[in-house]
TILO-122124 format. One record per residue (C-alpha): x, z, y negated. Coordinates in steps of 0.1 Angstrom, whole numbers, padded with zeros to 4 digits, always signed. Each point is the difference from the previous one (the first is absolute). Layout:
XZY ...
//
This chain:
-0878-1095+0007 -0005+0006+0040 +0029-0009+0021 -0006-0014+0035 +0018+0029+0029 +0033-0003-0023 +0016+0033+0022 +0002-0010+0035 -0004+0036+0007 -0033+0004-0009 -0033-0028+0008 -0019+0001-0029 +0005-0022-0033 +0010+0020-0032 -0006-0001-0039 +0021+0006-0030 -0011+0023-0019 +0016+0009-0039 -0005+0034-0010 +0007-0010-0037 -0028-0027-0005 -0027+0022-0010 +0022+0015-0025 +0011-0032-0015 -0035-0011-0002 -0011+0031-0017 +0029-0002-0028 -0014-0039-0006 -0033+0008-0005 -0006+0032-0022 +0015+0033-0003 -0031+0014-0013 -0002+0025+0027 +0031+0017+0000 -0006+0028+0021 -0018-0020+0026 +0028-0024+0002 +0022+0028+0003 -0018+0019+0027 +0002-0035+0016 +0036-0004-0004 +0007+0037+0015 -0019-0012+0034 +0018-0028+0006 +0034+0020-0010 -0012+0024+0030 -0005-0025+0022 +0019+0001+0032 +0002-0011+0036 +0028-0004+0028 +0017-0030+0006 -0006-0008+0035 +0033-0017+0006 +0025+0018-0018 -0022+0033+0002 +0008+0009-0040 -0024+0002-0028 -0013-0026-0014 -0011+0008-0038 -0014-0016-0030 +0039-0008-0012 +0004-0024+0032 -0031-0015-0018 -0004-0027+0027 -0010+0007+0038 -0019-0016+0028 -0031+0019+0015 -0016-0010+0031 -0031-0016-0005 -0015+0018+0035 +0021+0037-0002 -0002+0022-0022 +0031+0020+0008 +0021-0029+0001 +0020-0009-0031 +0034-0015-0004 +0023-0001-0030 +0000-0041-0011 +0038+0002+0002 -0001+0013+0035 -0028-0026+0013 +0027-0026-0015 +0028+0010+0021 +0011-0031+0017 +0001+0000+0041 +0037-0007+0003 +0032+0012-0020 +0036-0019+0002 +0033+0019-0001 -0006+0031-0003 +0017+0023+0027 +0038-0003+0000 +0001-0027+0028 -0022-0021-0019 -0031+0002+0023 -0035-0011-0006 -0028+0028-0005 -0033-0005+0010 -0032+0021-0017 -0016+0014+0028 -0019+0030+0014 +0022+0027+0009 -0007+0012+0042 +0020+0016+0025 +0032-0016+0006 +0032-0003+0025 +0032+0016-0014 +0035+0010+0016 -0016+0032+0005 -0031-0018+0017 -0033-0001-0010 -0008+0018-0034 -0028+0026-0005 -0033-0012-0018 +0014+0014-0035 +0037-0001+0005 +0009-0026-0022 +0013+0007-0035 +0009-0026-0030 +0035-0010-0001 +0005+0001-0038 -0023+0033-0015 -0002+0016+0036 -0034+0012+0001 -0016-0005+0034 -0032-0016+0006 -0026-0005+0026 -0005-0031+0027 -0021-0019-0017 +0012+0001-0035 +0015-0034-0014 +0040-0005+0003 +0023-0029-0006 +0020+0001+0031 +0034-0015+0017 -0008+0001+0041 +0036-0013+0003 +0018+0025-0019 -0028+0028-0001 +0001+0004-0042 -0035+0008-0009 -0012+0013-0039 -0035+0003-0009 -0025-0017-0022 +0009+0026-0031 +0033-0010+0003 -0004-0031+0003 -0023-0005-0036 +0032+0015-0012 +0025-0021+0013 -0019-0035-0010 -0006+0014-0037 -0036-0001+0012 -0012+0034-0012 -0014-0003-0036 -0023+0017-0023 -0014-0017-0031 +0005+0024-0028 -0010+0004-0032 +0029+0014-0012 +0017-0036+0003 -0010-0038+0001 +0019-0008+0029 -0006+0012+0038 +0020+0035+0010 +0018-0002+0033 +0004+0028+0022 +0040+0004+0004 +0008-0002+0039 +0021+0037+0002 -0012+0030-0012 +0022+0016-0031 +0012+0029-0021 -0003-0014-0037 -0018+0007-0031 -0029-0016-0005 -0010-0018-0032 -0039+0011-0003 +0008+0040-0005 +0037-0001-0007 +0006+0027+0031 +0016-0002+0029 -0017-0012+0032 +0008-0009+0036 -0018-0023+0023 -0014-0036-0005 +0004-0017-0037 -0013-0032-0014 +0011-0026-0022 -0005-0035-0016 +0025-0024+0024 -0008-0024-0026 +0011+0018-0032 +0039+0000-0005 -0004+0038-0013 -0028+0014+0016 -0014+0037+0003 +0002+0022+0030 -0031+0015+0003 -0002+0025+0037 -0033+0004+0017 -0013+0028-0014 -0002-0012-0035 -0009-0037+0012 -0034+0010+0016 -0014+0029-0028 -0037-0009-0012 -0002-0022-0030 -0023+0028-0009 -0009+0036+0011 -0018+0034-0015 +0030+0025-0004 -0024+0027+0005 -0002-0018+0037 +0038+0002+0005 +0008+0033-0017 -0025+0023+0017 -0020+0001-0036 +0032+0017-0010 -0004-0024-0026 -0029-0027-0012 -0012-0025-0022 -0030-0016-0004 +0011-0038+0009 +0020-0014+0020 +0038-0005-0004 +0011-0034+0002 +0035-0012+0016 +0024-0011-0029 +0032-0017+0009 +0020+0005-0033 -0003+0027-0033 +0018-0020-0027 +0016+0024-0025 -0018-0021-0026 -0035+0006+0015 +0013+0038+0006 +0009+0002-0039 -0034-0013-0008 -0016+0027+0019 +0021+0029-0012 +0022-0001+0030 -0027+0018+0023 +0012+0025+0026 -0012-0001+0033 -0034+0021+0009 +0017+0018+0028 +0038+0007-0002 -0006-0005-0037 +0038-0021-0002 -0001-0030-0019 +0002-0036+0009 +0026-0006-0026 +0033-0010+0017 -0014-0016+0029 -0023-0029-0015 +0002-0024+0032 -0016+0027+0026 -0033-0005+0015 -0026+0026-0011 -0036+0007-0003 -0025-0002-0034 -0033+0005-0010 -0012-0036-0014 -0025+0017-0021 +0020+0035-0013 +0040+0005-0005 +0004+0015+0033 +0031-0002+0019 +0017+0010+0027 +0030-0005+0021 -0003-0013+0036 +0007+0027+0019 -0016+0024-0023 -0034-0020+0001 +0005+0000+0040 +0013+0028+0007 +0016-0017+0034 +0013+0024+0028 +0042-0011-0001 +0019+0031-0013 +0012-0022-0036 -0040-0015-0006 -0021+0036+0007 -0004+0011-0035 -0028+0026+0015 +0029+0016+0021 +0023+0010-0028 -0012+0026-0025 -0020-0009-0022 -0033+0015-0022 -0024-0006+0026 +0005+0041+0013 +0009+0030-0017 +0031+0015-0002 -0008+0035-0009 -0028+0024+0010 -0025+0011-0022 -0003+0035+0013 +0039+0002-0010 -0010-0014-0035 -0032+0021-0010 +0011-0006-0037 +0011-0035-0002 -0009-0019-0033 -0015-0034+0010 +0005-0029-0029 -0011-0014-0019 -0023+0021-0021 -0036-0007+0004 -0002-0010-0039 +0022+0003-0028 -0015+0037-0013 +0017+0012+0030 +0034+0015+0003 +0022+0015+0017 -0006+0034-0027 -0037-0002+0014 +0007+0001+0038 +0019+0029-0002 -0014+0020-0029 -0032-0008-0006 -0028+0031+0008 -0009-0012+0034 +0034+0011+0008 -0007+0035-0013 +0029+0005-0027 -0012+0023-0025 +0021+0006-0032 -0023-0002-0029 -0006+0029-0022 -0035+0006-0013 -0005+0015-0037 -0033+0020-0014 -0010-0031-0019 -0003-0026+0025 +0033-0018-0007 +0028-0004+0026 +0035+0003-0002 +0021-0023+0026 +0030+0017+0011 +0037-0015-0018 -0022-0024-0015 +0012-0003-0038 -0026-0016-0027 -0001+0008-0037 -0037+0004+0006 -0022+0021+0022 -0014-0018+0036 -0032+0003+0011 -0011-0009+0034 -0029-0024-0001 -0025-0004+0030 -0029-0020-0003 -0018+0014+0030 +0001+0031-0017 -0032-0004-0018 +0006+0028-0024 +0029-0018-0014 -0001-0019-0033 +0021-0015-0025 +0002-0013-0031 +0023-0028+0009 -0014-0023+0030 +0025-0012+0026 -0001-0034+0013 +0015-0005+0033 +0021-0024+0010 -0019-0031+0010 +0019-0036+0000 -0032-0015+0005 -0008+0010-0034 +0037-0002-0018 -0002+0037+0000 +0038+0013+0003 -0001+0039+0008 +0035+0009+0011 +0015+0032+0013 +0030+0014-0028 +0017+0019+0030 +0001-0027+0029 -0014-0034-0021 -0025-0009+0030 -0037-0006-0009 -0023+0029-0006 -0036-0014+0015 -0014+0035+0007 +0004+0036-0009 +0007+0026+0002 +0025-0005-0029 +0018+0019-0028 -0006-0012-0038 +0014+0007-0035 -0024+0024-0013 +0012-0010-0040 -0023-0013-0024 +0030-0027-0007 +0012-0033+0015 +0014+0015+0029 -0009-0018+0031 +0020+0020+0025 -0020+0000+0035 +0017+0015+0032 -0012-0005+0038 -0012+0037+0009 +0024-0005+0029 +0030-0010-0022 -0001+0037-0013 +0008+0012+0033 +0036-0012-0002 +0027+0022+0005 +0020+0012-0029 +0033-0009+0017 +0012-0013+0030 +0031+0013+0021 +0022-0019+0020 -0014-0038-0006 +0016-0027+0019 +0007-0017-0029 +0019+0023-0015 +0008+0033+0022 +0023+0016-0023 -0021+0011-0026 -0038+0013-0006 -0022-0027-0013 -0027+0011-0030 -0035-0014-0007 -0003-0012-0036 -0029-0014-0010 +0019-0025-0024 +0036-0009+0010 +0024+0015-0019 +0004-0006-0039 +0031-0023+0009 -0022-0024+0014 -0018-0024-0026 -0034+0007-0005 -0003+0017+0035 +0006-0030+0019 +0024-0002+0028 +0013-0016+0028 -0005+0022+0034 +0034+0000+0019 -0020-0008+0034 -0021-0028-0005 +0014-0012-0031 -0031-0005-0018 -0011+0007-0036 -0022+0033-0002 -0013+0021-0032 -0017+0027+0023 +0011+0033+0014 +0033-0004+0010 +0027+0029+0022 +0032+0002-0019 +0033+0016+0006 +0005+0019-0030 +0035+0010+0013 +0018-0036+0003 -0022-0016-0018 +0007-0028+0026 -0036-0001+0019 -0036-0007-0008 -0024-0014+0021 -0040-0006-0002 -0022+0025+0019 -0010-0023+0026 +0037-0007+0012 +0006+0037-0001 -0024+0004+0030 +0010-0028+0018 -0006+0008+0040 +0029-0009+0027 -0021-0021+0018 -0033-0021-0003 -0021-0025+0016 -0010-0035-0022 -0026-0024+0014 +0026-0029-0008 +0016+0011+0027 -0025+0019+0027 +0008+0025+0024 +0033+0006-0010 +0019+0029-0022 +0019-0008-0033 +0024+0024-0004 +0017+0010-0034 +0035-0014-0002 +0028+0000-0030 +0020-0035-0004 +0025+0003-0019 +0004-0037-0004 -0020-0030+0004 -0018-0005+0034 -0025-0020+0015 -0031-0009-0024 -0034+0016-0007 -0026-0013+0024 -0025+0005-0025 +0017-0013-0033 +0032-0025+0013 +0022+0016-0022 +0033+0018+0010 +0006+0038-0009 +0030+0021+0001 -0020+0036+0000 -0030+0019+0023 -0022-0022+0021 -0021+0009+0031 +0016-0018+0030 -0010-0007+0035 +0022+0015+0022 -0012-0022+0036 +0001-0030-0017 +0030+0000-0023 -0012-0030-0022 -0028+0015-0017 +0001+0019-0034 -0021+0012-0031 +0012+0011-0032 -0017+0031-0013 -0017-0013-0028 -0016-0026+0024 -0013+0026+0024 -0014+0022-0027 -0014-0019-0026 -0014-0031+0016 -0038+0013+0013 -0018-0015+0026 -0030-0009-0022 -0002-0006-0035 -0027-0012-0030 +0000-0022-0026 -0018-0016-0026 +0007-0033+0010 -0022+0008+0038 -0027+0020-0001 +0007+0010+0037 +0028+0025+0015 +0034-0022+0008 +0017+0009+0026 +0034-0003+0009 +0012-0029+0025 +0034-0001+0016 -0003-0037+0013 -0017-0033-0011 -0041-0001+0000 -0018-0015+0032 -0016-0034-0010 +0026-0004-0032 +0025-0027-0002 +0005-0008-0031 +0022+0017-0029 -0012+0035-0015 -0002+0011-0030 -0006+0033-0021 -0029+0004-0018 +0017+0021-0022 +0029-0016-0012 -0011-0035+0012 +0037-0009+0015 +0006-0007+0035 -0001+0025+0025 +0022+0004+0033 -0023+0008+0028 +0033+0010+0023 +0002+0031-0024 -0028+0030-0004 -0026-0012-0021 -0041+0012-0009 -0028-0026+0012 -0036+0005-0003 -0015-0020+0035 -0032-0001-0017 +0010-0020-0039 +0030-0011+0022 +0022+0008-0033 +0035+0022+0006 +0023+0007-0027 +0035+0017+0003 +0002+0038+0007 +0023+0005-0032 -0032-0017-0021 -0023+0020+0019 +0004+0033-0029 -0005-0024-0028 -0035+0013-0016 +0003+0001-0035 +0012-0038-0007 +0006-0025+0025 +0031-0009-0013 +0015+0036+0004 +0016-0011+0037 +0032-0001+0014 +0025-0028-0011 +0015-0005+0039 -0035+0015+0018 +0015+0006+0034 -0007+0037+0009 -0008+0027-0023 -0010-0003-0032 +0030+0009-0022 -0016+0027-0022 -0025+0013+0026 +0016+0033-0010 -0001-0003-0041 -0039+0009-0019 +0005-0021-0031 -0015+0009-0030 +0018+0026-0019 +0010+0002-0035 +0036-0004-0014 +0003+0009-0038 +0036-0003-0021 +0004-0018-0028 +0036-0006+0011 -0015-0028+0024 -0034-0012-0023 -0018+0014-0025 -0034-0002+0023 -0007+0021+0030 +0009-0018+0034 -0018-0001+0029 +0018-0002+0033 -0014-0026+0020 +0007-0030+0026 +0010-0032-0021 -0022-0027+0010 +0009-0041-0014 -0018+0005-0032 +0026+0025-0007 +0025-0023-0008 +0039+0009-0002 +0017+0038-0008 +0001+0005-0039 +0038+0019+0004 +0025-0019-0008 +0025+0016+0027 -0025-0008+0028 +0020-0003+0034 -0024-0019+0020 +0013-0036+0006 -0034-0015-0010 -0010+0022-0026 -0038-0002+0013 -0024+0027+0001 -0021-0007+0028 -0001+0020+0031 +0020+0028-0012 -0002+0034-0015 -0007-0004-0034 -0010+0016-0036 -0023-0015-0023 -0017+0001-0031 -0036-0005+0000 +0005-0001-0038 +0020-0028-0004 +0019-0022+0026 +0030+0022+0003 +0013+0004+0035 +0030+0009+0022 +0010+0008+0031 +0002+0035+0014 +0037+0003+0003 +0004-0015-0038 -0021+0024-0014 +0020+0025+0016 +0030-0013-0015 -0012-0007-0030 -0018+0040-0004 +0037+0014+0003 
//
């Protein structure tokens, strides 16, 4: 639309431009090329030029502006172009004010200097030639910018609201309803709605779409554009497992009506201030201490343990006692039989090394291989054995005792251990007799275990597994990069673990820089970076966030239950399959997973498969296994479990008949 010479200070005709027209047309036509539409929208959003009347920016949210048909550098806000030429009853004495171009004028001090006039409303100085509303009788004058606000002409068309938003004429110190923070400056509101939000100009002019790597100097990145959203309803948050902001890792749950940025193709959400990293102190996420920079020096922490471990076969014992460390404590006999220091086993142990061509053995060893459903766990640390050298039992019977070579190097006793400083802890290859069938609960990680243990024989009040016996004071973890995590003992319930989401009143690794990040000991030690399972032919990698290009619900390939992608899980990027971290160790059958599959598999430190014989309990030998659905209910008449189910729990069951009881029930029946 062309308007003939509508502004007296400019001689050429103008055209009315609608910055939204192309976008609206594209939305109506199709959504086939979404990426191209995003690029066009971003280009339109980036449009900016100066209004030749008020000197303020013209941008996408103003929507309409006039552009000179002949001059490429002369543009005017629509509301500035449509200002009236006369205003009545504005000054205190009721004079009329005319819209004119300013010029040197006479006042009580004589002729003013060329640039010596200022707006009587906002106080800003203006140049000669700028437009003003002026009364020549009382010398009251104000600039065009204040004129548009006074007349409520300074409006923007914002997608967050159905009516135009008007700029309030005075600067305010108030809370912005878009970001929830206090601002000082210009605010926009709707004059037509009884209850209108107050939107600060910084938030009102935020881009509709952005690339987070551009706004955060590549500290954070995402493959898709993020779209500005004007609320995050509680129901939507629940359906998406209450997601956290990808930048600050805080939740949105307490502020469902605040604006935020999200990806339309993935489960990627950020707060306004986090996505834009604006310069004001209350919005600058990158100026506060964060994980973008290290809080320690490498040369001051040479032996720092970096977690998670690369795969399930790796452990803190391998890290400390493998032969690469050069800690040899083995005794060698003349008969090629090796005796491990401090390890008590009823049969001779022989060191098998498949790299030795002269080695031969009657009973071949099948190493741990989840893809073939072969399980071989060390009797010491209960970690998978994937290669030699290892100790194996040299008997010709049914004894299947196996041991990592480095587990033979464990010290026989520990003095002054932080968990029990008053007494010496002694290494036992089986828990003391008071622990039924050699199963105990570690006093540090609280997991059941039937591997080697360090016990106090003076007071019988401390028993810990061999992993927790060697916990370092400090670690790093990829779930919280660049920050040291320190071992802290909590005497009461503290914040939740970021890996499993549970409270835990005991030892954890805490970040002392952030003060809101902690990992349970078990989550730090027993959830490796990669794992393998029969359900997928590729190694599956630990992920801490929802996967890109995956907006639908997640399901575990092992237990077939829904998976929360806001908690760590394993994922194959080639097959697009996922599994719970607690379901990943399930090898022999798919049903041996956790009832509550969050965090660490409950029996990750238990080696199932032993035999128990006691005619007081049952006339047939019983196998020590994890219960599955087909095992039904406990045969004990005195079962203490509320539902009597055997599934998910440690049980003893007969392979000759259908008799099966819980581990706890079997212990009571045997006494």
